[in-house]
C-alpha positions in Angstrom: 0.0 0.0 0.0 1.4 3.4 -1.0 1.3 5.8 2.0 1.5 9.5 1.2 3.5 12.1 3.1 0.4 13.6 4.6 -0.8 10.3 5.9 2.7 9.7 7.4 2.6 13.1 9.1 -0.9 12.4 10.6 0.2 8.9 11.9 3.4 10.4 13.4 1.4 13.1 15.0 -1.0 10.6 16.5 1.9 8.6 17.9 3.5 11.8 19.4 0.2 13.0 20.9 -0.4 9.5 22.4 3.0 9.5 24.0 2.5 13.1 25.3 -1.2 13.0 26.4 -2.1 9.3 26.7 -5.0 9.8 24.3 -5.7 11.5 21.0 -8.8 13.2 19.6 -9.2 14.9 16.3 -9.2 18.3 18.0 -5.7 17.5 19.4 -4.5 16.9 15.9 -6.1 20.1 14.7 -4.3 22.1 17.4 -1.0 20.3 17.0 -0.8 20.6 13.2 -2.8 23.9 12.9 -5.0 22.4 10.3 -8.7 22.9 9.9 -11.2 20.6 11.5 -12.7 19.5 8.2 -9.2 18.6 6.8 -8.4 16.5 9.9 -11.8 14.9 9.7 -11.3 13.8 6.1 -7.8 12.5 6.9 -9.1 10.5 9.9 -11.8 9.0 7.7 -9.2 8.0 5.1 -6.8 6.5 7.7 -9.7 4.6 9.2 -10.8 3.2 5.8 -7.1 2.2 5.1 -7.0 0.2 8.3 -4.4 2.4 10.0 -6.4 3.8 12.9 -9.6 3.2 14.8 -11.8 5.6 16.7 -13.9 4.7 19.7 -17.3 6.0 20.7 -15.7 8.8 22.7 -13.7 10.0 19.6 -10.4 8.7 20.9 -8.1 7.7 18.1 -5.8 4.7 18.3 -3.2 3.4 15.9 -3.8 -0.1 14.5 -0.7 -2.3 14.0 -0.1 -1.2 10.4 -0.5 2.5 11.4 1.8 2.1 14.4 4.5 0.6 12.2 4.4 3.5 9.8 4.2 6.1 12.6 7.2 4.6 14.5 9.3 4.4 11.3 8.7 8.1 10.6 9.1 9.1 14.2 12.5 7.3 14.4 13.6 9.0 11.2 12.5 12.4 12.5 14.3 12.1 15.8 17.5 10.7 14.4 17.6 13.2 11.6 16.9 16.1 14.0 19.6 15.0 16.3 22.1 14.5 13.4 21.4 17.9 12.0 21.8 19.5 15.4 25.0 17.6 15.8 26.4 19.1 12.7 25.6 22.6 13.8 22.0 23.3 12.6 19.8 25.2 15.1 17.2 23.0 16.8 14.3 24.8 15.2 15.6 24.5 11.7 16.8 20.9 12.3 13.2 19.9 13.4 11.6 21.6 10.4 14.2 20.1 7.9 14.0 16.6 9.5 10.2 16.7 8.9 10.7 17.2 5.2 13.7 14.9 4.8 12.1 12.0 6.7 9.7 11.3 3.9 12.0 11.3 1.0 15.4 10.0 2.2 16.3 6.5 1.0 16.6 3.6 3.4 20.3 3.3 2.5 21.0 7.0 3.3 19.0 6.9 6.5 20.7 3.8 7.8 24.1 5.4 7.1 23.1 8.5 9.0 21.8 6.3 11.8 25.0 4.3 12.0 27.2 7.4 12.0 25.0 8.9 14.8 25.5 5.9 17.0 29.3 6.1 16.8 
């Protein structure tokens, strides 16, 4: 299944909010990403239909296994790339923004090389 950058961003955001708050609602995603309620609603519907998330009767959003796998992969890329960029002298704010862009397009080979070099 082809997952688009926007879906990856939503899944990563759900993971981060879950870690931070213990729960996730659509309004939390709206506030975190500064997107409109209708945009987030459509995205959550698409992620639900793709089998990546589920929503309970109270509106709490949970990652399903496939969604969690994608979210954790993107989150790992984001954190490692952010730390790597900071380590080579990029400001934390710029590193975070750039990592968010790079995490979706970097090849597995290049990412693994950066990860290895960061662990040394």
